C-alpha positions as CSV (number, residue, x, y, z in Angstrom):
1,M,14.0,104.5,205.5
2,P,14.7,102.5,208.2
3,A,13.4,99.2,208.5
4,N,11.4,99.9,212.3
5,E,9.9,103.1,210.8
6,G,6.6,103.4,208.6
7,T,3.4,101.8,207.8
8,F,3.5,98.0,206.5
9,D,2.8,99.6,202.9
10,E,5.4,102.1,203.0
11,I,8.1,99.0,204.4
12,L,6.9,97.0,201.3
13,E,7.5,99.8,199.1
14,H,11.2,100.4,200.0
15,Q,12.5,96.8,200.9
16,S,14.0,94.6,198.6
17,F,13.5,90.9,198.7
18,E,16.8,90.2,200.7
19,N,15.9,92.0,203.9
20,L,12.0,92.0,203.5
21,K,11.7,88.9,205.9
22,D,13.8,91.0,208.4
23,S,11.8,94.0,207.9
24,L,8.5,92.4,208.3
25,K,9.9,91.2,211.6
26,T,11.1,94.5,212.9
27,F,7.6,96.0,211.5
28,S,5.3,93.0,213.5
29,S,7.4,93.4,216.8
30,H,7.0,97.5,216.3
31,S,3.6,97.5,215.6
32,S,2.1,94.5,217.4
33,D,0.4,94.5,220.9
34,D,2.0,91.2,221.3
35,S,5.9,91.6,221.6
36,Q,6.2,87.6,221.5
37,E,5.3,87.7,217.4
38,D,5.4,83.9,216.4
39,D,8.9,83.7,214.1
40,N,7.0,81.1,212.1
41,Q,3.9,83.4,211.3
42,V,6.3,86.3,210.1
43,N,8.4,83.9,207.9
44,T,5.1,82.5,206.3
45,M,4.0,86.0,205.4
46,A,7.3,87.1,204.1
47,N,7.4,84.1,201.8
48,S,3.9,84.6,201.2
49,I,4.8,88.0,200.1
50,I,7.6,87.1,197.8
51,N,5.5,84.3,196.1
52,G,2.8,86.6,195.5
53,T,0.3,84.9,197.8
54,S,-0.3,87.1,200.8
55,S,-3.6,88.0,201.9
56,S,-1.7,90.5,204.0
57,Y,-0.9,92.7,200.8
58,Y,-4.3,93.1,198.8
59,Q,-3.9,96.5,197.6
60,S,-4.1,96.8,193.6
61,T,-0.8,98.6,193.0
62,P,2.9,97.5,191.9
63,I,5.2,97.3,194.6
64,K,9.1,96.9,193.7
65,A,10.1,94.4,195.9
66,I,7.2,92.1,195.3
67,H,6.3,92.7,191.7
68,E,9.3,93.4,189.8
69,D,10.5,89.8,189.1
70,F,7.1,88.7,188.3
71,F,6.5,91.5,185.8
72,R,10.1,90.7,184.0
73,D,9.4,87.0,184.4
74,S,5.8,87.7,182.7
75,F,7.2,89.8,180.0
76,E,10.1,87.1,179.2
77,V,7.4,84.3,178.7
78,I,5.0,86.5,176.5
79,L,7.6,88.0,174.5
80,Q,9.3,84.5,173.8
81,H,5.9,82.2,173.5
82,A,3.3,84.8,172.4
83,I,5.0,86.9,170.3
84,F,8.4,85.5,168.6
85,D,6.9,81.5,168.9
86,G,3.4,82.7,168.2
87,T,4.5,84.3,164.8
88,S,6.6,81.7,163.8
89,R,5.8,79.3,160.7
90,K,7.4,76.5,163.2
91,T,4.4,77.0,165.4
92,K,1.1,75.5,165.2
93,V,-1.7,77.9,164.7
94,V,-3.7,76.1,167.7
95,E,-2.9,73.6,169.8
96,W,-6.6,72.1,169.4
97,I,-8.0,71.0,172.8
98,D,-11.8,69.9,172.9
99,P,-13.7,72.3,175.3
100,E,-14.7,69.2,177.6
101,H,-11.0,68.6,178.2
102,L,-9.3,71.9,178.0
103,P,-10.3,72.7,182.2
104,S,-8.4,69.7,183.0
105,I,-5.4,71.2,181.5
106,I,-5.7,74.9,182.5
107,D,-7.2,75.5,185.9
108,L,-9.7,78.1,185.2
109,R,-11.2,77.7,188.5
110,L,-11.6,80.8,191.1
111,S,-10.7,80.4,194.7
112,D,-10.5,82.5,198.0
113,N,-7.0,82.5,197.9
114,G,-4.4,83.6,195.6
115,I,-1.6,81.4,194.1
116,P,2.2,81.7,194.1
117,H,3.8,84.0,191.4
118,D,5.7,80.7,189.7
119,E,1.9,79.0,189.4
120,L,0.6,82.3,187.8
121,L,3.6,82.1,185.4
122,N,2.6,78.5,184.1
123,L,-0.8,79.4,183.9
124,I,0.5,82.1,181.6
125,R,2.2,79.8,179.7
126,G,-0.7,77.6,179.3
127,V,-2.8,80.4,178.1
128,I,-0.7,81.4,175.2
129,K,0.1,77.2,174.2
130,Y,-3.7,76.9,174.0
131,S,-4.8,80.1,172.4
132,V,-5.0,80.5,168.9
133,K,-1.6,82.4,167.3
134,T,-3.5,84.9,165.4
135,G,-0.3,86.3,164.8
136,N,1.3,83.4,162.7
137,P,1.5,83.9,159.1
138,R,-1.0,80.7,158.6
139,F,-3.9,82.5,160.6
140,I,-6.0,84.0,157.7
141,N,-9.6,82.9,159.2
142,Q,-10.7,86.8,159.9
143,L,-10.5,90.2,158.8
144,F,-7.7,90.6,161.3
145,S,-4.2,89.0,162.0
146,S,-0.6,89.7,162.4
147,V,1.3,91.1,165.4
148,D,2.6,94.7,164.7
149,P,5.2,95.6,166.9
150,Y,4.6,99.4,167.2
151,G,1.0,98.6,167.5
152,L,1.8,95.9,170.1
153,V,4.2,98.6,172.3
154,G,1.4,101.1,172.1
155,Q,-1.3,98.3,173.5
156,W,1.4,98.0,176.4
157,L,1.6,101.5,177.1
158,T,-2.1,102.1,176.9
159,D,-3.0,99.2,179.5
160,A,0.2,101.0,181.5
161,L,-1.4,104.0,181.8
162,N,-4.9,102.7,181.8
163,P,-6.4,106.0,181.0
164,S,-10.1,107.0,180.0
165,V,-10.6,109.3,177.1
166,Y,-13.6,111.9,178.0
167,T,-11.9,114.8,179.3
168,Y,-8.8,116.8,178.6
169,E,-7.8,117.2,182.2
170,V,-7.5,112.9,182.7
171,S,-6.7,112.3,179.3
172,P,-4.7,115.6,178.0
173,V,-2.3,113.7,175.4
174,F,-4.9,111.4,174.1
175,S,-7.4,113.7,173.8
176,L,-5.1,116.0,171.1
177,M,-4.0,112.5,169.6
178,E,-7.6,111.6,169.0
179,N,-8.2,114.9,167.3
180,Q,-5.4,114.5,165.0
181,V,-5.4,111.2,164.0
182,L,-9.5,111.4,163.3
183,R,-8.6,114.4,161.1
184,E,-5.9,112.9,159.0
185,M,-8.0,109.9,158.4
186,R,-11.2,112.6,157.4
187,S,-8.7,114.0,154.9
188,I,-7.6,110.8,153.4
189,I,-11.6,110.6,152.7
190,G,-11.5,113.7,151.1
191,W,-13.3,116.0,154.2
192,A,-11.8,119.4,154.7
193,K,-14.1,119.4,158.1
194,G,-16.2,116.9,160.1
195,D,-15.8,115.0,163.2
196,G,-15.3,111.5,164.5
197,I,-14.8,109.3,167.3
198,F,-13.1,105.7,168.5
199,C,-15.6,103.2,168.8
200,P,-15.3,99.4,170.2
201,G,-15.7,98.0,166.9
202,G,-17.0,98.6,163.6
203,S,-20.8,97.3,164.8
204,I,-20.8,100.1,167.0
205,A,-19.9,102.5,164.6
206,N,-22.6,101.3,162.2
207,G,-24.9,101.9,165.2
208,Y,-23.8,105.4,165.7
209,A,-24.0,105.9,161.8
210,I,-27.6,104.9,162.3
211,N,-28.3,107.3,165.3
212,L,-27.0,110.3,163.6
213,A,-29.1,109.7,160.4
214,R,-32.1,109.6,162.6
215,H,-31.3,112.6,164.8
216,H,-30.2,114.6,161.7
217,K,-33.7,114.0,160.3
218,F,-35.6,114.2,163.5
219,P,-33.6,116.1,166.0
220,K,-36.4,116.2,168.6
221,L,-36.7,112.8,168.7
222,K,-33.6,112.6,171.3
223,E,-35.9,114.4,173.9
224,S,-39.4,112.9,173.0
225,G,-38.9,109.4,172.3
226,L,-40.0,106.9,169.4
227,A,-43.7,107.8,170.3
228,G,-45.3,109.3,167.1
229,L,-42.6,108.9,164.6
230,P,-43.3,107.6,161.5
231,R,-41.7,104.2,160.3
232,L,-38.1,104.5,159.5
233,V,-36.6,102.3,156.8
234,V,-32.9,101.7,156.4
235,F,-31.4,100.2,153.3
236,T,-28.2,98.3,152.8
237,S,-27.3,95.1,150.4
238,E,-28.0,91.3,151.2
239,D,-24.3,91.2,151.4
240,A,-23.7,93.5,154.2
241,H,-22.0,93.4,157.8
242,Y,-25.1,91.8,160.1
243,S,-24.6,94.7,162.5
244,V,-26.8,96.8,160.5
245,K,-29.8,94.8,161.5
246,K,-28.6,94.0,164.9
247,L,-28.2,98.1,165.8
248,A,-31.5,98.5,163.9
249,A,-33.3,96.5,165.9
250,F,-31.1,97.6,169.2
251,L,-32.1,101.5,168.2
252,G,-35.9,100.5,167.6
253,I,-35.9,100.7,164.5
254,G,-36.6,97.1,163.8
255,T,-35.3,94.5,161.4
256,N,-38.0,94.3,159.6
257,N,-37.3,98.0,158.5
258,V,-33.9,97.1,157.1
259,Y,-34.7,96.6,153.5
260,C,-32.0,94.1,152.0
261,I,-30.9,95.1,148.6
262,K,-30.2,92.6,145.8
263,V,-26.6,92.4,144.8
264,D,-25.3,91.9,141.3
265,S,-23.2,88.9,140.2
266,I,-20.3,89.6,142.3
267,G,-22.0,91.0,145.2
268,K,-22.2,94.9,144.3
269,M,-25.6,96.4,145.8
270,D,-27.7,96.7,142.8
271,V,-28.6,100.6,142.4
272,N,-31.9,99.8,140.4
273,N,-33.1,97.7,143.0
274,L,-32.5,100.1,145.9
275,E,-34.6,103.0,143.9
276,E,-37.2,100.6,143.6
277,Q,-36.8,99.9,147.2
278,I,-37.0,103.7,148.1
279,I,-39.8,104.4,145.7
280,K,-41.9,101.2,147.8
281,T,-41.1,102.5,151.0
282,I,-42.5,106.0,150.0
283,Q,-45.7,104.4,148.7
284,E,-46.1,102.6,152.0
285,G,-46.4,105.8,153.6
286,A,-42.6,105.4,155.5
287,I,-39.6,107.3,155.9
288,P,-36.7,106.3,153.6
289,L,-34.0,107.1,156.3
290,M,-30.4,106.0,155.4
291,V,-28.3,103.9,153.0
292,S,-25.5,101.9,154.3
293,A,-23.2,100.9,151.5
294,T,-20.5,98.4,151.9
295,A,-16.8,99.1,151.1
296,G,-15.4,95.3,151.2
297,T,-17.9,93.1,152.2
298,T,-17.2,90.6,154.6
299,V,-17.2,87.4,152.7
300,L,-16.8,88.3,148.9
301,G,-14.7,91.7,149.6
302,V,-16.3,93.6,147.2
303,F,-17.1,97.5,147.0
304,D,-20.5,98.8,146.4
305,P,-20.9,101.9,143.7
306,I,-20.7,104.5,146.2
307,R,-21.2,107.2,143.5
308,Q,-24.1,105.8,141.8
309,I,-25.9,105.0,145.5
310,S,-25.0,108.8,146.6
311,A,-27.1,110.1,143.4
312,L,-30.1,108.2,144.9
313,C,-29.6,109.5,148.5
314,Q,-29.4,113.1,147.6
315,K,-32.2,112.7,144.9
316,Y,-34.6,111.3,147.8
317,D,-32.8,113.0,150.7
318,L,-31.3,109.9,152.4
319,W,-28.1,109.7,154.7
320,L,-25.4,108.0,153.2
321,H,-23.3,105.9,155.4
322,V,-20.1,103.7,154.1
323,D,-19.4,100.5,155.9
324,A,-15.6,100.7,155.1
325,A,-14.3,98.8,158.5
326,W,-12.8,96.1,156.2
327,G,-11.9,97.9,152.8
328,G,-11.5,101.5,154.4
329,G,-7.5,100.5,154.4
330,A,-7.4,100.6,150.5
331,L,-7.9,104.4,150.9
332,I,-4.1,104.6,151.8
333,S,-3.1,103.7,148.6
334,K,-2.7,105.4,145.4
335,K,-3.3,102.5,143.4
336,H,-6.4,101.0,145.2
337,K,-8.4,103.6,146.5
338,K,-10.0,103.7,143.2
339,Y,-12.3,100.9,144.9
340,L,-13.9,103.3,147.0
341,D,-14.7,106.0,144.4
342,G,-17.1,108.5,145.7
343,I,-16.5,107.8,149.6
344,E,-16.2,111.8,149.8
345,L,-20.0,112.0,149.2
346,A,-21.0,110.1,152.1
347,D,-22.0,111.4,155.4
348,S,-20.6,109.1,157.7
349,V,-18.0,106.1,157.2
350,T,-16.8,103.4,159.5
351,W,-13.2,102.5,159.3
352,N,-11.5,100.0,161.3
353,P,-7.6,100.4,161.4
354,H,-7.2,97.1,163.1
355,K,-8.4,95.1,159.9
356,L,-6.7,95.9,156.6
357,L,-4.1,98.4,158.3
358,A,-3.0,95.8,161.1
359,A,-3.4,98.0,164.1
360,P,-4.2,95.6,167.2
361,Q,-7.6,95.0,168.2
362,Q,-9.4,97.0,168.8
363,C,-8.9,100.0,167.1
364,S,-12.3,101.6,165.4
365,T,-13.5,104.5,164.0
366,L,-16.7,106.6,162.9
367,L,-15.8,109.7,160.5
368,I,-18.6,112.0,159.7
369,R,-18.8,114.7,157.2
370,H,-20.9,117.0,159.5
371,E,-19.4,119.1,162.3
372,N,-20.9,119.2,166.0
373,L,-23.6,116.7,165.2
374,L,-22.1,113.9,167.6
375,Q,-22.4,116.3,170.5
376,S,-26.0,117.3,169.5
377,A,-27.2,113.5,169.0
378,H,-25.2,112.2,172.4
379,C,-24.4,115.1,175.0
380,S,-25.9,114.9,178.2
381,N,-24.0,117.5,179.9
382,A,-23.3,115.6,183.1
383,T,-22.0,118.3,185.4
384,Y,-19.8,116.6,187.7
385,L,-17.7,115.5,184.4
386,F,-18.3,118.0,181.7
387,Q,-18.4,121.5,183.7
388,K,-18.2,124.4,181.6
389,D,-16.6,126.9,183.6
390,K,-13.1,124.7,183.7
391,F,-10.1,126.8,183.5
392,Y,-8.9,125.4,180.1
393,D,-11.1,125.1,176.4
394,T,-13.3,122.4,177.3
395,S,-14.2,121.7,173.8
396,Y,-11.1,119.3,174.2
397,D,-13.3,117.3,176.1
398,S,-14.8,114.8,173.8
399,G,-16.8,112.2,176.0
400,D,-20.0,113.5,175.4
401,K,-20.1,112.6,171.8
402,H,-20.1,109.2,173.1
403,I,-22.7,107.1,174.3
404,Q,-19.9,105.3,176.3
405,C,-18.4,107.1,179.3
406,G,-15.0,105.3,180.5
407,R,-13.4,104.7,177.1
408,R,-9.9,103.2,176.0
409,A,-7.2,104.9,174.3
410,D,-7.4,103.0,171.4
411,V,-5.6,105.7,169.5
412,L,-2.4,105.3,170.9
413,K,-1.4,102.0,169.1
414,F,-2.4,103.1,165.5
415,W,-0.8,106.5,166.5
416,L,2.6,104.9,167.1
417,M,2.3,102.9,164.1
418,W,1.5,105.8,161.9
419,K,4.6,107.8,163.4
420,A,6.9,104.5,162.9
421,K,5.8,103.8,159.3
422,G,4.7,107.0,158.0
423,T,1.6,107.1,155.4
424,S,3.9,105.4,152.9
425,G,4.4,102.6,155.1
426,F,0.6,102.0,155.4
427,E,0.7,102.3,151.6
428,K,3.2,99.8,151.2
429,H,1.7,97.4,153.6
430,V,-1.5,97.9,151.7
431,D,-0.1,97.0,148.2
432,R,1.7,94.2,149.3
433,V,-1.5,92.2,150.8
434,F,-3.2,93.1,147.6
435,H,-0.3,91.9,145.5
436,L,-0.3,88.6,147.3
437,S,-3.8,88.1,147.1
438,R,-3.8,88.4,143.2
439,Y,-0.6,86.0,143.7
440,F,-2.4,83.5,145.4
441,T,-5.5,83.7,142.6
442,D,-2.9,83.2,139.7
443,L,-1.8,80.1,141.6
444,I,-5.0,78.7,141.9
445,R,-6.9,80.2,138.6
446,N,-6.2,77.3,136.0
447,R,-5.0,74.7,138.8
448,E,-6.4,71.3,138.5
449,G,-9.0,70.5,141.3
450,W,-9.3,74.5,142.1
451,K,-12.1,76.8,141.1
452,L,-12.7,80.4,141.9
453,L,-15.9,82.0,143.2
454,Q,-14.8,85.4,141.4
455,E,-12.2,87.6,140.9
456,P,-11.3,89.3,143.9
457,E,-11.6,93.0,144.5
458,C,-10.2,93.3,148.0
459,T,-7.8,90.7,149.6
460,N,-10.6,88.1,150.0
461,V,-10.2,85.1,147.7
462,C,-12.9,82.8,147.6
463,F,-12.7,79.4,146.2
464,W,-13.3,75.7,146.1
465,Y,-11.1,72.7,146.0
466,I,-12.3,69.8,144.3
467,P,-10.5,66.5,145.6
468,K,-9.5,63.9,142.8
469,S,-12.3,61.3,144.0
470,K,-15.2,64.1,143.6
471,R,-14.1,65.5,140.2
472,H,-16.1,63.0,137.8
473,L,-19.1,64.0,139.9
474,S,-22.3,66.2,138.4
475,D,-22.7,69.9,139.2
476,S,-25.6,68.8,141.4
477,Q,-23.7,66.0,143.5
478,L,-20.7,68.0,143.3
479,D,-22.6,70.9,145.1
480,K,-23.7,68.5,148.0
481,A,-20.1,66.8,148.4
482,L,-18.0,70.4,148.6
483,H,-21.0,71.3,150.9
484,K,-19.8,68.6,153.4
485,I,-16.1,68.3,152.3
486,A,-15.3,72.0,153.7
487,P,-16.1,71.3,157.4
488,I,-14.1,68.2,157.1
489,V,-11.1,70.2,156.0
490,K,-11.7,72.9,158.6
491,E,-11.7,70.4,161.2
492,R,-8.3,68.6,159.8
493,M,-6.4,72.0,159.7
494,I,-7.4,72.9,163.1
495,K,-6.2,69.7,164.7
496,K,-3.1,69.6,162.6
497,G,-2.5,73.3,163.5
498,S,-1.3,73.8,160.2
499,M,-3.5,77.2,159.2
500,L,-6.5,78.6,159.8
501,V,-9.0,79.6,156.8
502,T,-12.7,80.1,157.4
503,Y,-15.4,78.6,155.1
504,Q,-19.0,79.4,154.4
505,P,-21.9,79.4,151.9
506,I,-23.6,82.4,150.2
507,H,-26.2,83.2,147.8
508,G,-27.3,79.1,147.3
509,K,-23.6,78.2,146.3
510,P,-22.1,75.2,148.7
511,N,-19.5,75.9,151.3
512,F,-16.5,77.4,150.3
513,F,-13.1,78.8,151.4
514,R,-12.8,82.3,152.1
515,F,-8.5,83.0,151.8
516,V,-8.3,86.7,153.5
517,L,-5.2,88.6,153.5
518,Q,-4.3,91.5,155.9
519,N,-0.8,90.5,156.9
520,S,2.1,91.9,154.9
521,A,4.9,89.3,156.4
522,L,3.4,86.8,154.2
523,T,5.1,85.8,151.3
524,E,4.7,84.0,148.0
525,D,6.7,81.0,149.5
526,D,3.2,81.1,152.0
527,M,0.7,81.2,149.0
528,R,2.5,78.0,147.5
529,Y,2.2,76.8,151.1
530,F,-1.4,77.0,151.6
531,V,-2.1,75.5,148.0
532,N,-0.1,72.6,148.8
533,E,-1.5,72.2,152.6
534,F,-5.2,72.5,151.1
535,E,-4.6,69.4,148.9
536,V,-2.7,67.5,151.1
537,L,-5.8,67.8,153.7
538,S,-8.3,66.8,151.1
539,E,-6.1,64.0,149.6
540,D,-8.1,61.1,150.8
541,L,-11.2,62.5,150.5
């Protein structure tokens, strides 16, 4: 279009960097009451637009002439430093800076005026440099790690499209995509029918399960509220994820009404104690509501005996939920799905693909065996969003199943991974990380100074490393020493940037390290590196 025609926005959209200043001059003289526009002002405006600091252009839309180079430069910085360098064994897991000093290195302050693109790029570099590289092979601190290339592209595409998945009309592809992925996950569990949703994390998925159990037993509660409701009790193991208590409190059940069942010597729910607590609840005049079993506990990585727990749930009419946020990925493997024997008997299952299956954060699902229960428990039938007289089949409008309204399309990254790798690719990934956990276990099992807490079930390997100077101590003295040593070793590994491995106490035992494997890019050489690094970091203790 001619430079002297159109609005300011239209000029910006169609002009290149080379003629932007001339276009602005022409536009200013064409549109201004003052035909003697100051050239310096025009030059300042053009330069600030090119540099991304103009207050004249504030609209939230990408303009090719202004933003293309910034997009490309930003992508190159992210690609090189966050992805390739960030996943390299040559890069530190973290460049540690104390919280008191970090603001002097990265300017976190906000101001009235924007800054140029080159300064924004420097900030991006700083954010990457001083962030933990969770894709680094030496990051094994949490139940997530690695950077999956297909998942990452799916994440980028999700952000570029910026959808919200509540109605088919605004999210047609993702509405059907969710249905397909959730149906396949239910099939892997062993359900021919059912329902499911994507959730913002496993904690929320567990909360949904508690609410569904309550709605299933007391459907009128949705309208009447808690008044007059008998005391409800939820049962879970003492090693279960803290979200069960947290969400029971959130839902008005109360943490005192979450009965923590004893675990056996390796951390599995004690079924005998569970039945004792159910009977006790009935004798107290309360209502046993549900059992939340765990398939892959957070610390020890053990699997509760689902089939035995299910038998008690059927006997006493309790809802059975299985928190398989961590261990659910083992269902993909013909070799390792045995750990979740009986999961098809559950009423609901939490399964987080962003954990064992290595999808990018966040990617969590709640799967249920009952049809239409999610809709019944959560729908509000908002007529401005979920109109029933639309021109298409409104059963594809899934938003009323959720307590959220706006919701990310977390399905896309997982779907793209699944399309790229196939179910067999996921199976190889799962088998690989299980193999590595057993390989690491064998490395340390009889190695001097190392002590296994127990044999692993999932890919969590829990252990102590006893420095040479402490090996002569009595058991009680050694416990005290080990409890103090773990935080010191953790500090050293962080400040060195050599690896990230978490520690914790449990069941009265002193602090031990939890080595948790989820990244299938790791090798046997990496396992030997970890062993050596623990010994180096502890050498003078």
